C-alpha positions as CSV (number, residue, x, y, z in Angstrom):
1,M,-13.1,-10.2,5.1
2,P,-9.2,-10.7,5.0
3,S,-7.4,-8.9,2.3
4,Y,-4.9,-11.0,0.3
5,R,-3.5,-8.0,-1.7
6,P,-0.3,-7.7,0.4
7,E,0.6,-11.4,-0.2
8,R,0.0,-11.1,-4.0
9,V,1.9,-7.8,-4.2
10,A,4.7,-9.6,-2.1
11,E,4.8,-12.3,-4.6
12,L,5.0,-9.8,-7.7
13,I,7.8,-7.9,-5.8
14,H,9.6,-11.2,-5.3
15,R,9.6,-12.1,-9.0
16,E,10.3,-8.5,-10.2
17,L,13.1,-7.9,-7.9
18,G,14.7,-11.2,-8.6
19,Q,14.8,-10.4,-12.3
20,R,15.9,-6.8,-11.8
21,L,18.7,-7.6,-9.4
22,R,20.3,-9.9,-11.9
23,T,19.9,-7.5,-14.9
24,E,19.8,-3.9,-13.8
25,V,22.1,-3.7,-10.7
26,K,25.7,-3.2,-11.8
27,D,27.0,-2.4,-8.3
28,P,30.1,-4.7,-7.7
29,R,29.2,-4.9,-3.9
30,V,25.9,-6.7,-4.9
31,T,26.6,-10.4,-5.4
32,P,24.2,-12.9,-6.2
33,I,21.6,-13.4,-3.6
34,S,18.8,-15.8,-2.8
35,I,15.6,-14.0,-1.9
36,T,13.9,-16.2,0.7
37,Q,10.9,-14.1,1.5
38,V,9.0,-10.7,0.9
39,V,6.6,-9.5,3.3
40,V,4.6,-6.4,2.6
41,T,2.7,-4.4,5.1
42,R,-1.0,-4.1,5.0
43,D,-0.9,-0.6,3.8
44,L,1.6,-1.6,1.0
45,G,4.0,1.2,2.2
46,R,7.0,-1.3,3.0
47,A,8.3,-4.5,1.6
48,V,10.8,-6.4,3.9
49,I,12.9,-8.6,1.7
50,S,14.7,-11.5,3.5
51,Y,17.8,-12.9,1.6
52,L,20.8,-15.1,1.8
53,P,24.0,-14.7,-0.2
54,L,24.2,-17.6,-2.9
55,G,26.9,-20.2,-1.9
56,G,26.2,-19.7,1.8
57,G,28.6,-17.8,4.1
58,E,27.9,-14.8,6.0
59,P,26.7,-11.6,4.1
60,S,29.2,-8.6,4.3
61,D,28.4,-5.2,5.2
62,E,29.3,-4.1,1.7
63,L,26.6,-6.5,0.3
64,Q,24.0,-4.9,2.8
65,D,25.2,-1.4,1.7
66,G,24.9,-2.2,-2.0
67,L,21.4,-3.6,-1.5
68,E,20.3,-0.4,0.3
69,V,21.4,1.7,-2.6
70,A,19.9,-0.8,-5.2
71,A,16.6,-0.7,-3.1
72,K,16.3,3.2,-3.7
73,Q,17.2,2.6,-7.5
74,L,14.7,-0.2,-8.0
75,R,11.6,1.3,-5.8
76,G,10.1,3.3,-8.7
77,P,10.7,0.8,-11.5
78,I,9.2,-1.9,-9.4
79,G,6.2,0.3,-8.5
80,R,5.7,1.1,-12.1
81,A,5.9,-2.5,-13.4
82,L,3.4,-3.6,-10.8
83,R,1.1,-0.5,-11.5
84,L,1.0,0.6,-7.9
85,R,0.3,4.2,-7.1
86,H,2.7,4.3,-4.2
87,A,5.8,2.0,-4.5
88,P,6.6,0.3,-1.3
89,E,9.9,1.2,0.4
90,L,12.3,-1.8,-0.1
91,V,14.0,-3.0,2.9
92,F,16.5,-5.8,2.7
93,E,17.5,-7.9,5.8
94,V,19.4,-11.1,6.2
95,D,17.2,-14.1,6.6
96,G,18.1,-15.7,10.0
97,H,15.1,-18.2,10.0
98,T,16.9,-20.4,7.1
99,E,20.2,-20.5,9.1
100,D,18.2,-21.4,12.2
101,A,16.4,-24.2,10.5
102,I,19.8,-25.6,9.0
103,R,21.3,-25.5,12.5
104,V,18.3,-27.3,14.0
105,T,18.4,-30.0,11.4
106,Q,22.2,-30.5,11.8
107,L,21.5,-30.9,15.5
108,I,18.8,-33.4,15.0
109,D,21.0,-35.5,12.5
110,S,24.0,-35.5,15.1
111,L,21.6,-36.6,17.9
112,T,20.3,-39.3,15.6
113,R,23.9,-40.5,14.7
114,Q,24.9,-40.6,18.4
115,R,21.8,-42.7,19.2
116,R,22.5,-45.1,16.5
117,E,26.3,-45.4,17.6
118,Q,25.2,-45.9,21.2
119,G,22.5,-48.6,20.0
120,E,25.3,-50.4,18.1
121,E,27.7,-50.5,21.2
122,E,25.0,-52.1,23.5
């Protein structure tokens, strides 16, 4: 029987982390981010948080360093808020999937425009 607990915990971490990053993290390196996905391992030992900086652009090394420090600070409070015996390790990584999807969409749009223009010329 499949366990849905990792998915439920991931959703709770997503909500809790979004709120705590806005209110509790005062590190100037941590600029506003959009959390795109949280994946928790089956043993609940690790949570991988995919993010993108708000406003687009490439995330800086300073932002990543700030998030690593924030992850250490927030691990305990998030574990207590979710009433977990052992809080998962929080690992932040840049979401490459969203950027890839945007690139593919732009490619498709440009191909569609080219075909329309070729159809109009004929």
